[in-house]
C-alpha positions in Angstrom: -57.9 -44.9 112.8 -58.7 -46.8 109.7 -56.0 -48.5 107.7 -56.7 -46.1 104.8 -56.3 -43.0 107.1 -53.2 -44.4 108.6 -51.6 -44.9 105.2 -52.6 -41.5 104.1 -51.1 -39.9 107.2 -47.9 -41.9 106.7 -47.7 -40.8 103.1 -48.2 -37.2 104.1 -45.6 -37.4 106.9 -43.1 -39.0 104.5 -43.6 -36.2 102.0 -43.1 -33.6 104.7 -40.0 -35.2 106.3 -38.5 -37.5 103.7 -38.2 -40.1 106.5 -38.8 -43.9 105.8 -42.1 -45.7 106.1 -41.3 -47.6 109.3 -40.2 -44.5 111.3 -43.2 -42.5 110.0 -45.7 -45.2 111.1 -44.1 -45.3 114.5 -44.4 -41.5 114.8 -48.1 -41.6 113.7 -48.8 -44.4 116.2 -47.0 -42.6 119.1 -48.8 -39.3 118.4 -52.3 -40.6 117.7 -52.3 -39.5 114.1 -51.3 -35.9 114.8 -49.1 -34.8 111.9 -47.6 -31.8 113.5 -46.6 -33.7 116.7 -45.3 -36.6 114.5 -43.0 -34.2 112.6 -41.7 -32.9 116.0 -41.3 -36.5 117.1 -39.2 -37.3 114.0 -37.2 -34.2 114.3 -36.3 -35.2 117.9 -35.5 -38.7 116.6 -33.4 -37.1 113.9 -31.4 -35.2 116.4 -30.5 -38.5 118.1 -29.5 -40.1 114.8 -27.5 -37.0 113.9 -25.5 -37.1 117.1 -24.5 -40.7 116.4 -23.4 -39.9 112.9 -21.1 -37.1 114.1 -18.4 -39.7 114.9 -18.1 -40.5 111.2 -15.7 -38.9 108.8 -17.2 -36.4 106.3 -14.6 -35.9 103.6 -16.8 -35.6 100.5 -19.2 -32.8 99.7 -19.0 -29.5 97.8 -17.1 -26.2 97.8 -19.2 -23.1 96.8 -18.4 -19.5 95.9 -20.9 -16.6 95.8 -20.1 -13.3 94.0 -21.8 -10.0 94.0 -20.6 -6.4 93.5 -17.0 -7.5 93.4 -17.3 -9.3 96.8 -16.8 -13.0 97.2 -17.6 -15.6 99.8 -16.4 -19.2 99.8 -17.6 -22.2 101.9 -17.0 -25.9 102.2 -19.8 -28.2 103.1 -19.0 -31.9 103.7 -20.8 -35.2 103.5 -19.6 -38.7 104.0 -20.0 -39.9 100.4 -19.8 -38.4 97.0 -23.2 -40.0 96.3 -24.8 -37.6 98.8 -22.8 -34.7 97.3 -24.7 -35.3 94.1 -28.1 -35.5 95.9 -30.5 -32.7 94.7 -31.6 -31.9 98.3 -28.0 -31.6 99.4 -27.1 -29.4 96.5 -30.0 -27.1 97.0 -29.2 -26.8 100.7 -25.6 -26.0 99.9 -26.5 -23.3 97.4 -28.8 -21.5 99.9 -26.1 -21.8 102.6 -23.6 -20.2 100.1 -25.9 -17.2 99.7 -26.3 -16.9 103.5 -22.5 -17.2 103.8 -22.2 -14.1 101.6 -24.8 -12.2 103.5 -23.0 -12.7 106.9 -19.5 -12.2 105.5 -18.4 -15.8 106.0 -19.1 -16.0 109.7 -19.9 -19.7 110.4 -21.6 -18.9 113.8 -23.9 -16.4 112.1 -24.6 -18.9 109.3 -25.8 -21.6 111.7 -28.2 -19.1 113.4 -29.5 -17.6 110.2 -33.1 -18.3 109.1 -33.5 -20.1 105.8 -36.3 -19.7 103.2 -38.5 -22.2 105.1 -38.3 -20.0 108.3 -36.1 -22.5 110.1 -32.6 -21.9 111.3 -29.7 -23.4 109.3 -28.6 -25.5 112.3 -32.0 -27.1 112.6 -32.4 -27.6 108.8 -29.0 -29.3 108.9 -30.2 -31.8 111.5 -33.3 -32.5 109.4 -31.1 -33.1 106.3 -28.8 -35.4 108.3 -31.8 -37.4 109.4 -33.3 -37.5 105.9 -30.2 -38.4 104.0 -28.6 -40.6 106.7 -25.1 -39.2 106.6 -23.0 -36.8 108.6 -23.1 -33.3 107.0 -20.9 -30.4 108.3 -20.4 -26.8 107.5 -16.6 -27.0 107.6 -15.0 -23.7 106.8 -15.7 -20.3 105.1 -14.1 -17.1 104.1 -15.2 -13.7 102.8 -13.4 -11.3 100.5 -14.6 -7.7 100.4 -14.2 -5.4 97.4 -11.8 -3.0 99.1 -8.0 -2.6 98.3 -8.2 -4.9 95.3 -10.1 -7.0 92.9 -11.2 -10.6 93.5 -10.9 -13.5 91.1 -12.5 -17.0 91.4 -11.7 -20.3 89.9 -13.7 -23.5 90.2 -12.2 -26.9 89.3 -14.4 -29.9 88.8 -17.5 -27.7 88.7 -21.0 -29.3 88.6 -22.5 -25.9 87.9 -21.4 -22.2 88.2 -19.4 -21.6 91.4 -20.1 -25.1 92.7 -17.3 -27.8 92.6 -14.6 -29.8 94.4 -11.8 -27.2 94.4 -12.3 -23.5 94.6 -9.7 -20.8 94.8 -10.0 -17.0 95.3 -7.3 -14.4 94.9 -7.3 -10.7 95.5 -5.0 -8.5 93.5 -4.1 -4.8 93.8 -3.0 -2.4 91.1 -4.6 -4.5 88.4 -6.0 -2.8 85.3 -9.1 -4.2 83.6 -7.0 -5.3 80.6 -5.2 -7.8 83.0 -8.4 -9.5 84.2 -7.4 -12.6 82.3 -4.2 -12.7 84.4 -6.3 -12.7 87.6 -8.3 -15.6 86.3 -5.2 -17.5 85.4 -3.6 -16.9 88.8 -6.7 -18.2 90.5 -6.4 -21.3 88.4 -2.7 -21.6 89.2 -3.6 -21.5 93.0 -6.1 -24.2 92.5 -3.6 -26.4 90.7 -0.4 -25.8 92.8 -1.9 -25.2 96.2 0.6 -22.6 97.7 0.8 -22.4 101.5 1.4 -18.6 101.6 2.0 -15.5 99.4 5.8 -15.3 100.2 8.5 -16.7 102.4 7.8 -14.2 105.2 4.2 -15.3 105.3 5.0 -19.0 105.9 4.3 -20.1 109.5 7.5 -20.6 111.4 6.3 -24.0 112.7 5.9 -25.3 109.2 9.5 -24.3 108.3 10.8 -25.8 111.5 9.0 -29.0 111.0 10.1 -29.3 107.3 13.7 -28.7 108.3 13.5 -31.3 111.0 12.2 -33.9 108.5 14.8 -33.0 105.9 17.7 -33.3 108.4 16.3 -36.6 109.7 16.1 -38.0 106.1 19.7 -36.9 105.3 21.1 -38.4 108.5 19.2 -41.7 107.9 20.6 -41.8 104.4 24.1 -41.8 105.8 25.1 -38.2 105.0 28.0 -36.9 107.2 26.9 -34.4 109.9 29.0 -31.6 108.4 27.1 -32.0 105.1 23.7 -32.2 106.6 23.4 -28.5 107.4 24.5 -27.4 104.0 22.3 -29.8 102.1 19.3 -29.3 104.3 19.3 -25.5 103.8 19.2 -26.1 100.0 16.3 -28.5 100.3 14.5 -26.1 102.6 14.9 -23.3 100.1 13.4 -25.6 97.4 10.4 -26.3 99.7 9.9 -22.6 100.2 10.0 -21.9 96.4 7.5 -24.7 95.7 5.1 -23.7 98.4 5.0 -19.9 98.3 2.9 -18.3 95.6 5.3 -15.6 94.4 8.2 -18.1 94.1 6.3 -20.9 92.4 7.0 -21.7 88.7 4.2 -20.0 86.7 1.8 -22.7 85.6 1.4 -21.2 82.1 5.2 -21.0 81.6 7.3 -23.0 84.2 10.5 -21.2 83.0 9.5 -18.1 85.0 8.1 -17.4 88.5 4.7 -16.1 89.5 6.5 -12.9 90.7 7.8 -12.3 87.2 4.4 -12.1 85.6 2.9 -9.9 88.4 5.4 -7.1 88.2 3.6 -4.1 89.9 0.5 -6.2 90.7 0.3 -7.1 94.4 -1.3 -10.2 95.8 -3.4 -9.1 98.8 -4.8 -12.4 99.8 -5.9 -15.8 98.5 -7.6 -19.0 99.6 -7.9 -22.5 98.2 -10.5 -25.1 99.3 -10.3 -28.7 98.2 -13.2 -30.7 99.5 -12.1 -33.1 102.3 -8.5 -32.0 102.3 -7.1 -32.4 105.8 -10.2 -34.1 107.2 
């Protein structure tokens, strides 16, 4: 193969794969100039690279929502750095995944097996993207809200475009009349800002309350409080924790003098979710 032909093949392979010059030249050499086999060679090499990168922490990325006919899906896709989260290829990939997430009702397993616009499965496109960009990328979590029982409201904080950002919250409300749509939007914003753990006290996981009470008592004992006072003070502190972390008992972000339950009245919170990119990773 002439030097000119080699360079042309390398250029073509780079355009097809986005892989660097050195790796493309190696692929061309190993496969006697066959572009299709070279692409396969690089994909296999990409798989090897991707598996090594899986030990890294991916705590940046994007959260995306998709809305249609009153239904909403939400997904978090992580990368290692915020630089990659702003990469055009990464953003386009995430937006198509968001649409797929909606189609399969937020089922991550179905998302991974779904065929994308280029006729390749999501899981294989993900491997290719990891090899091309050089960072660990993961589809972390997803959720779907149907349009039954109530009405869904979405809020995006730190958005780079519609329904794409760093924090996304969704809330479903029942018994809401159209005139109160603004209330739904504000409640979604409240959830994004104050990050409640559950709707009400009874929805809080028992293990969370037990762990918090354990921490509170340990702090009180270490501060020198008498044993007979620890029980009384700790219950008060636990009640404060509950009010600060349950949606209905939180101070309303628009008017902290009242609780969220005060502004809802007959409106019922059916469900909610809040994704902050990288939280808990």
